N, C-alpha and C positions, 0 to 999 in steps of 0.2 A: 097693341102690345109692341114693345120695342124689340127690334131684331138684334140679336147678339152678333157683334162683329166677328168675322172669322180672323184667323191669324194673318191671312193675306190682306184683309181689309185694314187691320191694325197697322201692318207694316206700311201700307200705302199712306195711311193717315199720319204715321210718324214721319215718313219721308217728306210728306207735304208740309208738315210743321217745320221741319229742318229748313226746307227751301224758303218758306215764308219768313223765317227768322234770319237766315244768313244772306239771302239774295237782296241787294239794295233795292228799295222801293217796292218790294213784293208784299210786305205786310199791309193789310187793309184794316183800318180801324172801324169798329162798330159804332163809335161815338164821334161826333165832330170834335176837332181840335179846340181846346180852350183858347188858342190864339186865333180868335175870330177876326174877320176883316176890320171890325171896329177897334181892335187892339193894334196900335201902331207904334213902331219904334221911333225914338228920337235919333238924330244923326249920330253915327259912331264912326270913329276912324278905323283904319285897317287893323291896328293892334287890338283894339277893343273887339272887333269882329272875330279875329283869330282866337282871342281869349274866350269869347262866348261860344265859338264853335268847339274849342277844346273841351269846355265843360259839358256841352251837349253831346259830344262824342262819348265822354265818360258815361253819361246817363243812358245813351243808346246802348253801349256795351253792357251796362248794368241790366238793361231789359233783355238783351240777348242771353245773359247768364240766368235771368229769372225764367225765361222760357225753357232753357235746358234743364234747370233745376226742377221745375214743375213737371216737365215731361219725364225725367228720370224717376221722380217720386211717384208719378201716376202709374208707371209701369210696375213698380214693386210694392205699392200700397196694398195692405191686406184687406181693408174694409171698402166696399163699394162706395159708401158715402164719402170716405176720405178721397178716393179717386175722383169722385164727382166734384169735390171742393177744389182739388188741384186743377181740374179742367176749367172750372169757373174762374178761378184766380188767373190762370194762364190766358184766358180770353181777355180779361181786363188788361193784362200786361201787354197783349198784342196792341191794344190801343196806345199804350205808352210808347211802344216800339215804333209804331207808325208816326206818332206825333213828333218824336225825337228825330226820326229820319226826315220828315217834312221840314222841320226847323233847320236841320243841317243843310238841306238843299237851299233854303232861303238865305242862309249865311254863306252860300257858295262853297260849302265844304262837303266832306264825305264821312261815312262811318269808318271805324277802325279796321285796319287790315288784320288785326289780331283776333277778330271776332270768332273765327272757326276754332282757334285754340282755346279761348275761354268758354265757348259753347261745349266743347268736348269735356273739359275739366268739370264744368258745372253739372253736366249730365251725369258724369260718373259719381260726383258727390251726392246728387239727388237720388240716384238709384241705390247707392249704398245706404243713405239715410232711410229710405223707404224699406229696404230689406231688413234693417235692424228692428223696425217697428213703427207703427203709425204714430205713437206718442212722440218718439224721437223725430220722426219726419215732420210732424206738425210743429214741434218745437223749433226745428231748424228753419222752417218757414217764418215763424214769428221772429226769431233772432235776426234772420236775414232782412226781413222787412223793416225791423226797427233800425238796423244799420243803414239801410237804404234811405230811410226817412231822415236820419241825421245827415247823410250826404246831401240830400236835397235841400235841407235847411241851410247847410253851409254854402251850397251853390247859389241859392237865392240871394245870399249876402254878397257873394263874389262876382256875380254877373255885373257887366257894365250898367251904369245907372240908366242908360237909354234903351236897354234891351227889355222892353216890356213884353214882347211876344214869347221869348224863352221863359220869362218869369211866370207868365200865365200858364204855360204848360207844366212847369215844375210845381206850381201850387196845387194843381189838380192831381198830379202824380203823388204828391205828399199825402193828400187826403185819402187816395185809394190805397196807398201802401200801409198807412196806419189802420185802415179798415181790414186789410188782409191779415195783418199781425194780430189784431183783436179776434178775428174769426178763428184763426189757428189756435190761439190760446183757449178760446171758449169751447173748441172742439176737443180739447184734451191735450193740447201740445205741452210738452215739458218746458219748463223755464230753464234755460241753459245757465250754468255757473259762469262767473266772471272770467276765469281762465279760458274757457272755450270761446266766449265772445271776443276775448282779446286776440286769440288766434285767428278768428274770422276777420277781425279788424286788420291784422297784419296782411292777410291774403288780399283783402280789398285794396290795401295801399299799393300792392304790386300791380293790380289792375289799373287803378286810377293814375298811377305814375307813368305807366307804359302807354296808355291809349290817349292821353291828352294830346299828343302830337302824331302818334303812329296810326 
């Protein structure tokens, strides 16, 4: 029989999740990185490495936002099975977070300094979506994951030709994100109208434009 967590236990778990998300190198992946030792980069000049790091920093911040979004939604979700789905998806997103962090280190760079700000904003959005209702919350997950998938496909094209290790990571992330979106819709998530998705796209542009260098 599973023991129900007390309010104190939940607070400790939430705080631990925040630390693992925001403290550099704290996230631990449950799956090995797709950038295995056999995947090797071709020579890149300094500008190419900076560009690759900027793209991977965007993807790392995207995973920070995903963690906050799922955490906020999990707190306010109505149905236990929806909370469970949020927790499972968040676990896979931790893998993405750790893989991007590892790749940034390989490129000699760091995560964005703006991550705490985007974490707080995403947590609030997730909690609000969950409070409205599980159908809206799941629909928001699906719309977000679809948008992330488009970003990943764009980054796969924009990466330097010789950056095979970043490309391996992003390919697996794209597969996982598409799976999360499909699960959310199958669980009853609402399909958001185009104007809402356009608003989400504008917000994502603020994030991508600011963390590429900061």
